[in-house]
C-alpha positions in Angstrom: -33.9 -10.7 42.9 -30.4 -11.7 42.0 -28.0 -9.2 40.5 -26.4 -10.4 37.3 -22.6 -10.7 37.2 -20.9 -8.2 34.9 -19.1 -9.6 32.0 -15.3 -9.2 32.5 -13.5 -7.2 29.9 -10.4 -8.6 28.2 -7.2 -6.9 29.3 -5.1 -5.2 26.6 -1.5 -6.1 25.9 -0.3 -3.0 27.9 -2.6 -1.2 30.4 -5.8 0.7 29.4 -9.1 -0.6 28.3 -10.5 -3.6 26.4 -8.8 -5.5 23.6 -10.4 -5.0 20.2 -8.3 -7.6 18.2 -5.2 -9.7 18.5 -2.9 -10.9 15.8 -1.9 -14.4 17.1 -0.3 -15.3 13.8 2.3 -12.6 14.3 3.7 -14.5 17.4 3.8 -17.7 15.4 5.6 -16.1 12.4 8.0 -13.7 14.1 10.3 -13.2 17.1 8.8 -10.0 18.5 11.7 -8.1 20.2 10.2 -4.8 21.1 6.7 -3.3 21.2 5.5 0.2 20.6 2.1 1.8 21.2 0.8 3.9 18.3 -2.4 5.9 17.7 -4.3 5.3 14.5 -5.8 7.9 12.3 -9.4 6.6 11.7 -12.6 7.9 10.2 -15.9 7.9 12.1 -17.4 4.8 10.5 -14.2 2.9 11.3 -14.4 3.8 15.0 -18.0 2.6 15.1 -17.0 -0.7 13.4 -14.2 -1.2 15.9 -16.6 -0.8 18.8 -18.6 -3.7 17.3 -15.3 -5.7 17.0 -15.4 -5.9 13.2 -11.6 -5.9 12.5 -9.1 -8.4 11.1 -5.4 -7.9 11.9 -4.0 -11.2 10.5 -2.7 -10.0 7.2 -1.7 -6.5 8.5 1.8 -5.0 8.4 3.4 -1.6 9.1 5.6 0.2 6.5 7.5 3.4 6.7 7.3 6.0 3.9 8.9 9.4 3.9 9.5 9.4 7.6 6.0 8.4 8.6 4.5 5.0 9.6 1.4 3.5 7.9 -0.8 0.5 8.6 -1.8 -1.7 5.6 -3.7 -4.9 5.2 -6.1 -4.3 8.1 -9.7 -5.1 7.2 -12.3 -3.1 9.1 -15.8 -4.2 8.0 -18.2 -1.2 7.7 -21.5 -1.2 9.4 -24.6 -0.9 7.2 -26.2 1.7 9.5 -23.1 3.8 10.2 -21.9 4.4 6.7 -24.9 5.6 4.7 -23.6 8.8 3.2 -20.0 7.8 2.4 -18.4 5.0 0.4 -16.2 3.2 3.0 -13.1 1.4 1.9 -12.4 -1.4 4.4 -8.7 -2.0 3.5 -7.4 1.5 3.1 -4.0 2.5 4.3 -4.1 4.2 7.7 -1.6 6.6 9.2 0.0 5.7 12.5 0.7 8.3 15.1 4.1 7.8 16.8 6.6 10.1 18.5 9.5 11.3 16.3 12.1 9.5 18.4 10.1 6.2 18.1 9.9 6.7 14.4 13.6 7.3 14.1 14.4 4.2 16.1 12.0 2.1 14.0 13.4 3.5 10.7 17.0 2.6 11.8 16.1 -0.9 12.8 14.1 -1.7 9.7 16.5 -0.2 7.2 19.8 -1.4 8.7 19.2 -4.6 10.7 16.5 -6.2 8.6 13.6 -6.1 11.1 10.0 -5.8 10.1 7.1 -4.1 11.7 4.0 -6.1 12.6 0.6 -5.1 14.1 0.2 -7.4 17.1 -2.9 -6.0 18.8 -5.5 -3.2 18.8 -7.1 -2.0 22.0 -8.9 0.9 23.6 -7.0 3.3 25.9 -8.8 6.3 27.3 -11.5 6.1 24.7 -9.0 6.0 21.8 -8.0 3.1 19.6 -4.4 2.2 20.0 -2.3 -0.2 18.0 0.6 -2.3 19.4 3.3 -2.5 16.8 6.0 -5.2 17.2 9.5 -4.8 16.0 10.1 -8.4 14.7 12.4 -10.8 12.9 11.0 -13.6 10.8 11.2 -17.2 12.1 12.5 -20.0 10.0 10.6 -23.3 9.9 12.9 -25.0 12.4 12.3 -22.0 14.8 8.6 -22.5 14.6 8.9 -26.2 15.3 11.1 -25.5 18.3 8.6 -22.9 19.7 5.8 -25.4 19.3 7.9 -28.1 21.0 8.6 -25.9 23.9 5.0 -24.9 24.2 3.9 -28.6 24.2 6.6 -29.4 26.8 5.5 -26.6 29.1 1.8 -27.7 28.8 2.8 -31.3 29.7 5.0 -30.1 32.6 2.0 -28.2 34.0 -0.2 -31.3 33.7 2.4 -33.4 35.5 2.9 -30.9 38.3 -0.9 -30.5 38.7 -1.5 -34.3 39.0 1.1 -34.6 41.8 
């Protein structure tokens, strides 16, 4: 009898367990200059939904209010079996858990230098859901075109090197 090969887990953006969701649109829309790891305050039904991979980060953003960071625009689809006794709200605002010095740095960059905070990935680390928050500047249309041109050139370059 042959043993079945284990399915490999996706690696997260920075160490730890498996990736839950990626926000690929964020890399297209912004220059991400620095990344921070934040915990997320979740309810029980949300954790169960995350384990099933029922999350959408594409329209998400992070905002700072009264010295605390919050995640908005994330859609976590509730499971029918996990949320029978409560009324789940899939797009509620969730609090982010960051160290005070990280919050102070983010507040300074966002208020003074015109940066924005974007959720780039969500992953498991030691059994806890973590969110990767990117400190980002918006790209102009010509920046997006230049990025796409560079990516195409690198792909063609790899093909040429591979064929020789």
